[in-house]
C-alpha positions as CSV (number, residue, x, y, z in Angstrom):
1,M,51.1,44.9,-2.1
2,L,49.6,48.7,-1.6
3,N,51.2,48.4,2.1
4,F,54.2,49.1,0.2
5,W,53.2,52.8,0.0
6,T,50.6,53.5,2.3
7,T,49.3,52.6,5.8
8,R,46.0,53.1,4.6
9,G,45.8,50.1,2.6
10,A,42.1,48.8,3.9
11,A,40.5,52.5,2.6
12,V,41.7,51.8,-0.8
13,F,41.1,47.8,-0.7
14,D,37.3,49.1,0.4
15,L,36.8,51.9,-2.6
16,Y,38.2,48.5,-4.8
17,M,35.4,46.3,-4.1
18,A,33.0,49.2,-4.6
19,T,34.3,49.7,-7.5
20,E,34.1,46.2,-8.4
21,M,30.4,45.5,-7.2
22,L,29.2,48.3,-9.3
23,L,31.5,47.4,-12.5
24,S,31.3,43.9,-12.6
25,G,27.3,43.2,-12.1
26,R,27.5,41.4,-8.7
27,L,25.3,44.1,-6.9
28,V,23.2,45.2,-10.4
29,P,23.0,43.7,-13.5
30,L,24.8,45.3,-16.2
31,K,21.7,45.4,-18.5
32,L,19.7,47.8,-16.0
33,M,22.7,50.1,-15.5
34,P,23.2,53.6,-18.0
35,G,25.1,53.1,-21.2
36,W,27.5,55.2,-20.2
37,V,28.5,52.6,-17.1
38,Q,28.2,49.9,-19.0
39,T,30.7,51.1,-22.1
40,L,32.9,51.8,-18.9
41,A,32.6,48.5,-17.5
42,D,33.7,46.9,-21.5
43,F,37.0,48.5,-20.5
44,L,37.7,47.6,-17.1
45,P,38.6,43.8,-15.6
46,F,35.4,43.7,-13.5
47,K,33.1,42.9,-15.8
48,W,34.6,40.1,-17.2
49,S,35.7,38.0,-14.0
50,F,32.0,37.8,-12.8
51,G,29.6,39.9,-14.9
52,F,30.7,37.6,-18.6
53,P,30.9,34.4,-16.9
54,I,27.4,34.8,-15.5
55,E,25.9,36.0,-19.0
56,S,28.1,33.0,-20.4
57,L,26.0,30.4,-18.0
58,V,22.9,32.1,-18.3
59,G,21.8,33.3,-21.7
60,H,22.2,32.7,-25.6
61,M,25.5,34.4,-26.3
62,S,26.5,33.6,-30.4
63,T,30.4,32.1,-30.3
64,R,31.7,35.4,-31.3
65,S,30.8,36.2,-28.1
66,L,32.1,33.7,-26.1
67,L,35.7,34.2,-27.7
68,L,35.6,37.7,-27.3
69,G,35.4,37.5,-23.8
70,L,37.7,34.7,-23.0
71,G,40.0,37.0,-25.2
72,G,39.4,39.9,-22.3
73,Q,39.8,37.6,-20.2
74,V,43.2,36.6,-21.0
75,L,43.8,40.0,-22.1
76,W,43.2,41.5,-18.6
77,I,44.9,38.3,-16.9
78,A,48.6,39.2,-19.3
79,I,47.4,43.1,-18.1
80,G,47.2,42.2,-14.1
81,F,50.8,40.5,-14.5
82,V,52.4,43.2,-15.8
83,L,51.4,45.5,-13.5
84,F,52.1,43.1,-10.5
85,K,55.8,42.5,-11.9
86,F,56.2,46.5,-12.2
87,A,54.3,46.9,-8.5
88,W,56.8,44.4,-7.2
89,T,59.9,45.2,-9.3
90,A,59.4,49.1,-7.2
91,A,57.7,47.7,-3.9
92,I,61.3,45.4,-3.7
93,K,63.5,48.4,-4.4
94,R,60.7,50.3,-1.4
95,F,61.7,47.8,1.1
96,S,63.6,48.1,4.5
97,S,63.3,46.1,7.5
98,V,63.9,46.4,10.7
99,G,66.8,44.9,12.1
100,G,67.6,42.4,9.4
């Protein structure tokens, strides 16, 4: 959907993927990162899509931590859906085609 506004969608996607790999724990486990990075990861969706499921399967998490993590996942799904709806509405208004 990014290409409704720019022709450089691949560059923005690469930046997104690099951020996702760092803040989700794919490259380096979040436990090994500085405290401020861990705090930042707690407020962004990347940890909840990769890091949390791995930690929940491997680690000994309390029921409260598991429920908070699942709540974080549900929250980011809802936020993503709302952002998608706004972006899609704006993209459709901006769309124009040739010959149609």
